[in-house]
N, C-alpha and C positions, 0 to 999 in steps of 0.2 A: 208750483215750479215743475216744469216738465223736465224729463230726464235728458241730460246733455251728454253725448257720447265723448269720453275723454279723448281729445285730440291734442296735438301740439304742432303748430305750423309757425312760420315766420310771421311775427307781428309787424303790422304797418304803424310805425311810431309817428303818426301824424297827429298826435295828441295836442291839445291846446297849450298855449305857452305857460311854462312853469319855470320857476327859478327859485331864489333863495327864500327860506321861511323868515318871516319877519320877527323872529324871537330866538332866543338862545336858552336852550333847555339846561336843566341841571345847575351846575356852577357857573356857567357862562351866562350872566346876567346881561340883558341889553342895556347899553348906555349911549345916549344921543350926545351928539357934539356939544349941544348947548349945556347939558347937564354935567358934561365933562369940565366945561369952562367954569362952572359954578362950584364943583365940589373939589376939584384937584387942580391946584395951580400948575401950570406948565413949568417944567424945568428943563434946562438944556442938558441933554445927555449925548454922549458919542453915539453914532449911528451903529458902530460895531457893537456897542453894548446892548442896543435895543435888538440887535439881530440875534444875539445869542439864544433868544427864546426858540426860534426856529431851528437853531442849531441843536439845541437840546431835545426838540422833538425828533429830529433826525437821528440823533444818538440813541434815543429810546427806542425808535423804530429799529435802529440797527442792532441793538441788543437783542430785540425779539428775532430778528432774522439769524443772528448768530446762533441762538439756542434753537432756532428751526433747523438750521443746518447741521447742528451738532446733535440733534436728535433729542434734546431736552423737552422741547414741546412735541408731544405725540398726537395731538388731535387739534382740529380746526377750531373747536370751541375754545381751548386755552389760548390759541393764537388770537383769535378775535378779542378775547378779554384783555390779553396784554397790549394789544393795539388800542384798545379803548382807553386803558389806563394811560398810555402814552399820549393820547390826544387830550385827555382831561387834564394832563399836566400841562400841555402846551396852552389849553384855554386859559389857564390860571397865568401863565407867562405872558400870554398875548395881552391879557386885561392890564397887566402892568405898563404895557406900551403906551397906554393913554397919557401918562405923564412924560412921555418922550417927545422928542421934536418931530415924530412922524405925524401926518395928519390924521385926525381922529377918524375921518371917513375911511382910510386905508386900514386902520386897526379895526374899524367895525366890520369891514369886508372880510378881513381874515378871520374874525370870530364867527361870522356866519358860515363860512365854508367849513370851519372846524366843528361847529356844532352839527351841521349836516353830517359830517363824517362821523362824529361820536354817535349820532342816531343810527347810522349804517352799522357800526360795530356792535351796538347794542342788539340789533336785529340779528347779525351775523352770530354773535354769541348764543342767542336764544334758539335760533333756528338750526344750529349745528349740533345741538345736543343729540346723543344717542338715544336717550330714553326721554320722552316728552311727559311732563306732568303739569296739571293745571290746578288753580284754586278750586276749593270745593264750591265756591259761590260765582264761578264765571258764568258768562251768559248762556253757554251750551249746557252746563250742567243744571243750571236753574230752570231752563226752559224745557229740557229733555228728560230731567229726573234719572240720573244716574244711568245714561245710556239706554234709555227705554227704546230708542229707535235705532240702535246700532250706530250712532254718530261717532263713537270713539274708534270704529273700525273704517272710517272714511279718511283716508290719508290726507287728501287735499283740504278737507274741512278741519283737520288738525292743524294744517298749515295756516289756515285762516284764523284759527282760534290764537295761534302763536302771534300773528300780525296784530291782532286786536289787543293782546295783552302787552305786546312791544309799545302800542301807540299809547295804551293807558299808562303804562310806566312813565312815558316821557311827559303826559299830561299831568300825572301826579307830581313829578318833579317840578314842573312849573307852578303848581299850587303851593307846594312846600316852599319853593323859594320866594314866593310873594308872601309867605306867612299864613297860608290857608284861607279858607273862605272868610270873606270880610262882610259881616252883616251888622256890624256895630252901628247903633247902639240897639238895634232890634233884638239882639241875642242877650241883652242885658236884663237879669231878673227884675231890677229896679226899674225897667223901662216898659211901660205898658202901651201896646199899639192896638188900635181897633179901627176896622174899616167903618165908613159912615152908614153901612147897612149891616149891623151885627148879625151873626148867624147865617149870612148868605155869602159863601166864599167867592172870591172874583172868578173862579173857573166857570161859576154859573152866572154871576151877575157882572161880567166884565165891561159891560156897557155903560154902568152907572158909576164908574170910579172917577173920583176927582182927580185933579192934575198931581197932587201930592201922592195919592193912593196909586196912581198909574206909574209914577216914578219908583215908588217902594216895590211895587210889583215887579217892575222892570229889573230892579237890583237883585231882588230875592230870587227870581226865576233865572237870572244870568249866573249867580253863584251856584244854583242848584244844577244847571247846565254844566258848569265846568266840572263839578263833582261826578256827574254822570259820564263825562268824557274820559275822566280818570279811572272809570269802573268802580267808583265809590258810591253806589246807590245806597247802601246802608248809612253811609255818612250824610248823605243827602236827606234821608228819611229822618234821621236823628236831629239833624239841624233844623229841619222844617218844623219839628214838634218843639224844639227849645225856643223858637220864636212864637210859639202859639199857633202854628199853622198845620195842625195835625191832619186837617182835611187834605192838604197838598200831599203829604206822605201816602194818605189812603188812596186818593184818586189817581195819582201818577206812579210814584216808585213802588209801592207795596203791590199795586194791581199789575203794572206793566212789567216791572223787573222780577217781582217775586212770585207771580203765579204761573205755575207750570201749565203746559199743554195737557198734562194728565191730572185729573181731579184726585182727591183722596179715595174716591169710590173706584177709581180706575178709569172713569170716563174721559175719552180724548176730547180736547175742545173745551166745551162746557163754558164756564164763566171767563176763561181767557179769551176765547173767541169773541164772546160778547163785548167784553171791555175793549178789545182790540178795535171793533167796528166803531165804537162811540169815539174812542181816542182818535181813530183815523179821520172821522168826520169833522171833529173839532180842529184838528192840525190843518186840514186841507181848506178850511173855511177862510178864503182870502179876504173877506169883508169884515171879518172879526177884528176888533181893536185888541185882542189879547197879545199879551207880550210874545214877541217871536221866539223868546227862549222857552217859554211855556209851550208853545206850538211845537218847537223843535223836540222838546222832552217827550210831549205825547206822541209825536210822529215817529220818533226813533223807536220808542218802546212798542209801537205799533207796527214797526216795520216799513214806514214811509219814509222815502228818502228826501223829497223836495223841501218840505219845511225844516228838517234837520239841517240840511246843506245850507239852507238860507242864513242859519245863525252861526254857522262856522266862520272862524277868523283866520284859519291857517290850513295849509295843505293837509298836515297830519290829522286836523279835526275832520276835514272832509273824508280823508281816506278811512278814518275810523268809522264814520257814519256809513260809508258804502260797505265796508266789510261787515258791519254789524247787522245791516240789512239783508245782506246775502245769507248770513248765518240764520236769521230770522226766517228768511224765505224757505231755506232748505228744511228747517225743523218744522214749519208750518205745513209745508207739503207733505213731509213724513207722517205728520200727526193726522193729516186729512186722508191718508192711504194712498197718496200719489208717489210715484217714483221720483227721486231727486238725487243729484249727484253734482259734483263740481269738478270741472276739467281744468286743465293747466291754463289753457287760453283764457278762461274766465277769470282765474286768479290773477293772472298778469294784467287783464284789463281793469281790474279794480284799481291797480296802481296807475296803469298808463293812461287811463281815460279820467283820472281825477285831476281836476284844474286847481292851479294855485290861485292865490288872491293877491293881486298887485305885485306879481313877481316877475323877474326878468332874468335872462341869462341862460344861454344853452348849457352851461355846466351843471346847474342845479337839475335840469331836466335829464342829463345824462346820469346824474346820481339817482334820480328817481327810478330810472330804468334798472340800475343795478340793484336797487331794493326791491324792486318787483321780481327779479330772478332769484336774489338771494332769500327770499320768503320761501323758495321751494326747497331750501335746505340741502341735505346730502343726497336726497332722492331726485335731484333735478335731472330730467330727461337729457339725453345726449344732444338732441337738437335745440332744445332750450339752452344748453350750456354753450352751444355753438352760437346762438343768438347773442347771449350776454358777452361772451368773449369777442365777438364780431363789434358788437356796440362799443366796447372798451377799446378795441384796436383802432376804430374808425376815429374815435376821440383823440387817440394818441397820434393821429397822422397830422392833425391841425397844428400849425404853428402857434396858433392863438391859445391852444389849451394851456391851462395852468399847471405849474408843477405840482400844486395841491391835487388836482384831479388825477394827474399821471401817477403819482405816488399811490393815492387810494386804489386805483384801478389796479396796479401792480400787486398791491397787497391782497385784494379780493381774488386776483387770480392764483395767488399762492394759497389762499384758503382752499381753493378746489384742488390744488395739487396735494394738500395734506389729506384732503378726502380720498385721494387715490384716483379721481375722476380724470385727471389730465394724462397720467401715465397709461391709464387703461383705455383711454378714449381713442378715436380715430386719429388720422393724420391732420385733419383739419382742425380738430381740437387743439392738437399740439402746436400747430402753426400758429393758430390765433393766440394761444397762451403765450408763446414766445414773442409775438409781435406786441402783445400788451406790455409785458415786462420790458422788452427792448425799448419801447417808447420813453419810459421812465429813465432807463439808463442813458438814452441819447440826450435827454435833457440834462442829466447830471454831467455828462461829458461836455455839454455846451456850457455849463456853469463853469466847469473846470477850465475850459478853453477861454472864457471871458475873466478868469481869474476871480471868481465870487460873483461879480456883476450884480445885476437887479434881479431879484426873484420875481416870479409871476404873481398875480393877485395883489398887485400894487404894493404890497409890504416889501420892502428890500430885504434881501437875505445875505448873509455872509457867514461862512463856516471854513474851518481849515481844510487846506488841500488834503491832509492826510485822512480826514473823515471821508472827504469825497472819494479818495482812492478805496477805502475799505467798503463804502457803500456800493460803489460800481462793481466791486469784486464779488460782493455778497450776492447782488442780483444777479450778476452774469453767471455765477455758479449755478444758477437754476435753469440756465439755457443749455441748448445743445453745444457740444464743444466747439465747432467750427465757429458759430455765432459768438461764443464767449470770446474766442481768440480774436475775432475781428474787433470787437468792442473795446477788449482791454488793451490790444496792441494800438488802438487809436489814442488811448490815454497816455500810453509810453511815448508815443510820437509828440503829443502835447508836451510832456515833460522834457523832451530833449530840446524842443524849440524854446521852452521856457528857460531851461538852465543856460543856454547859450546866448540869451539876450544880453547885450552889453549893460543894461540897468538892472539886471536879476540881482535880488538881494540873496536868495538862497540858490545854490547850485547843485543840490542834492536830491531833487524831486524825484529823480529816476530810481534812486536808491530806496527812498521813502515808498514810492508807489510799488516797487517789487516786494518790498518787506510786507506791505499790506496784502498784496495779492498772494503772498506765500501762505497767509492764514486761511485761504479759501481754496487753493489749488495745489495739486501734487506737482513735484519737480518736472515730470514730463510735460504736464500742461504748461508750466511757467516757461519752459523752453520753448514750447510752440508759440506762446505769446510774444516772448522776447524775438524769436526768429521772425514772426510775422510784423513786429514792430520795425525791424530792420528793413524788411520789404517795402514797407510803408514809406519810410524815409527815403530810402534809396529809389523809390519810384519817381521821386521828384528831384532827388539830388544828383543822379547820375546821368551821364550822356546816354542817350537812348541807342545811337548808332556810332559805329566806329568812324571817327573823322580826325585824321591827323592834323588838320588845319586848326584845331582848337588848342592852340599853344597856350600855355597858362604861365605867367610870371610870379604867381603868389597863391596864398590860401584864400579862397573865397568863402562866403558864409555857407554856400551849399557843400563846400568840400568839408568844412568844420562839422556840419550835420552828419554827413555821410560817415565820417571818422568817429564822431563823439557817440553816435547811437550804438556802435559796436560795444562800447563799455558795459551794457547791460548784460551781455552774454557771459561775463565773467564775475558778475555779482554774486555773492554767496548762495542766495536762493535758487539761482539759475544754474551757475557752475558748469558751463558748456564749452570747455577749451577747444574741442574739436570744431564746433561751429565757428568758434572765434577764429581760428586758424584758417579755415576755408574761406571765410567771409573776409578776412584780411588780405589773404593772397589775391582773391578775386577783385577786391577793391584796388589793390595795387596794380594789377593788370590793366584795369579800367583807366587808372590815372596814367599808367604808362602809354597806353594807346593814344591818349590826347596829349601826351609829352608834358604832363603835369608833374615834374620830377620833385618839385618843392612839396607838394601835397603827399605824393608817395613816400618820400623820405619822412615827413611828418607822420605818416600812418606808421611806418616801421618803428619811428622813435617811441610811440606810445604803446606799441604792442608789448604786452607783458611776457618776455621770454621765459619766465619761469613756469608759465601755464604748459610749456610743452613738456615739462617733466612729469605731468599728469597724463600725458598721452602715451599710450603704448607704442613702442618702437615699430610695431608692425602696422599700425594704424597712420593715415594720412602721409604716407611716403611721398607722394608727388607734391603734396603741399609743403611738407618740411623741406624738399629739395628746392621748391620754388622759392621759399622764404630765404634759403641759403644763397640763392642766385641773386635775389634782390639785395641782400645784405653785401655779397661780394661786388655787385654793380655800383652801389652807392659808396662803398669803401674805396673802389678804384677811382670814382668820380672825385671823391673827397681828396685822395692822394694826388691826383692830378692837379687839382686846384691849389693845393699846398705847393707843389713843384712850380706851377705856374705863377703863383702869388710871389714865391720867392725869386723866380727867374727874371720876371719883369719888374718887380718892385723893390728887390734888396740889393741889385748890381751897384756896386759903389761908383761914384762919379770920379773919372780920372782928373788929376791936377791938369791945370791950364797948360797950353802948349809951351809957354814961355818956362814954366816950370821943368817940364819934361826936357826942353832944350838945355836949360842950365845945369840939370842933373848929369846930362851925358857930354856936356862941352868939354873941350880939351882943357888940361890944366893951363892956367894963367889967362884964358880967353875971357873968364867970368870971375867976378870978385870972390874971393875964397868964402866969405859970409854968405853970399847969395847962393853959391853952389853948395854949401853945406845945408842951409835951409832947403834947397830943392831936393837934395838927397834924403833929408828926413821925411819930406812930404811924400816922395816916391815910395820910400821904404814903407810908410804907413798905408799907402794905397795898395802896394803889392801884398801886404799882410791881409788887408780886408779883402782883396781880390782872391787871395788864396783861400781864407775862410769861406768867402761866398761860393767859390768853385767847390770846395769840400762839401759844404751844406747842400749845394745844388746836386752834386754827384750822389750823395746820400738820399736826397728826396727824389732824385731821378731814378734810382736803383728802386726805392720803395714803390714809386708809382708805376713804374715799368712791371715790377713783380705783381702789384695789385691788379693792373690791367691784364696782364698775362694769366693772373690767377682767375680772374672773372671769365676770361675767354675760354680758358682751359679747365674750367670747373668739371670735377668728375661727373659723367653722365650728360654733359653738355648744358650750356647756359639756357635756361628756360625750356628745357626738354624734359618731358615725363619719364620717370624711371620705369614705372609700371604702367601698362595699359589697363583700363577699367572698362566695364560696360555700363557705366553710368549714362542716363540720358542726356546729361549736360556735357559729355565727353567732346562731342562734336563743337560745340560753342567754345569749350575750353581749349581745345586744340587750335581753333581759328584765332582766339585771343592771343594764345601763346606764340602763334606764327606771326601775328602782327607785332607783338612786343619784340620778338627776335629780330624781326625786319628793321626795327627802330634801334634797339639797344646793341646788337652786334656791330653795325656800322658805325655807331657811336663810340664804342670802345676802341675800335680799329683805328678810327680817325684820331681819337686822342693819343693812341700810342704811336701813330706815325708822327703827330704834332710833337710830341715830346722827343721823339728822335730827330726830327728835322731841326728843332730849336736848340738842341743841345750841342755845345760847342766842344765837347769831348771826343766827337767822331768827325771824320771828314764828310764833307757832303755826299760823295759818292757812297761811302759805306752806310750813311744814314738812310739814303734812298734804297739801297740794295736791301738792307735789313729791315726796313718798313715793308717793302712789297713781299719779301720772303714770308715774314710773320703773318702779314694780312692774308696772303693767299692760304697760308697753312691754317689759320684760325678760321677763315670763312669756310674752308672745306670741312673742318671739324664740327662747325656749328650748323652746316647746311643740312 
């Protein structure tokens, strides 16, 4: 192998179609729909119960993130281990869904995704170790005899050894899950097997095997091949001897796997080189009827890819073959005195150019790419890290991307943050990191907006809104503050819409959300999030321009939203009374501009006046005064309405004209009884009229005082007491001017109306007083 200059450049990912592995490693055993129907009768269970499995996985992942944020997890290896354990727990839970009402094919799809994720976390856990160590009999150690060629000082070769060990671990799990190598009854001492040509092993005389012998040979060589894939060459040697085929151990495993490139006398090459030439020739013989697994074994041990790849059943097996052959080629070149090295691009291409078998789906292809970069461990070059984050961020932009893949990508990005590579990287690295994590948060927000909805990957998911709130906060806390504010404020906007829905069962999701956010953010950050949430709601709920033609006669849904969102500013974790006061007065002005007095009055009614006690008397002076002006304005309107309702609604009806005439008739002109009855009625009427006038006079005085009080309020109605240099001062002054232009004439008109309608003054006096007071008050407020 010629020397390759270590380079890292953008990889063209136009690799062949790859997708899900058709098996589940470890505890996730594959089960087909047909076998499910036979072994486990279906029982009806609620969908929400079935969904709890995904909820538990999210909760487990959330626990890991909480520990990560609080500093309990110090390194990426521990993080990867905890994530692996969480996924393994989810695999067990998901297997239980076979007995649910969910389609078996959906459960199988979820299991395949989870198995792929578990494999990835196994690789992350192994590749992120600070100090790497290997088994004494791994392929490099046995071929190179204790670092005879300096292979232990080749960092990328070490990475490739990690990949091989990772793949062998998963292959070993599959063997163990299936009960080990199955050669019964050949390995039974009571069973004697002999070929028809005794003394001549099939590796030499494979042309003369009977059909039965060929099937036995196929079976034995297949089991040996499985053991070799798991890195268990010694087990394969022992197993071959246990069935009376010591020649197989001698000709294949002992020679191919156990013979070093350095002989006992120090000679390089020697018997190893001679054996490899023979094995290669046998493996590449296309016309030979030898079992493909036997050819694969000989080819793999001789460093030949083609026959070994032909016997592979899965992507992981092919990847192991390619990795093993690259290791073989490097050591062979070093043994022959040539220069050999491994660069990043070659290592990545081992992954990216390995084809899957019968696999479909872009998501598994994306997971393969993540595996490729993850194999570089902590020492991943910055441009390679950019490539990885770019691939994950591109996947996150697709609306078809599953929640599973988005979550996995976000967690992988967090692994590199734990390595210190994100915060120490360039701006592009940080930008791509945030885009990757943001994609998962956006999906969680969509789920929250859909109130649980149907999850991706065909298996429906449901989980509590409180869990969603905390998850969103945990992930958002890893982002820059502006981005975290943007995302979290969107969640609060969803909460206010949900709480104000007529059919809402719970109306406290805002408080629940803020409570969960408080476990991830400090108070200042919570206040920024709450303020941004108000801005988001107001952007759609408030009039954009001053338009006095937009008169309103009641509370509209948008008015309810604009008012309701302000409540988050006073919730205990936020506790921002200044912001609440400023926002309340601003909203009141906007309601006043469109003459929506009902909404403005409702706003003031729900405003918690006790919060003013926590604001210093030197702060928010103008806003305090404005609030007093609004209270005075609506107090005056209410008092005027009370007087008007009494004046027009409570006036007693006078007796009929005949009764009035009888009461004042001269004595003797009307019957005594009739006149007496008329006098009683008139007396009662006059009493009621006196009471009416008395109440009216009292209400009139109260109303006039209230109207005068509003118009003559100290400092002027809707006029700032102190000038400020705030950038919003110009807009505020303009809004106050419009409000004064509407409110002052309204108050003066009501005052003139009450004087005109009052019967306690002559018409001339009423007009004169009204004009004088109007001119005086307009002059004061102008």
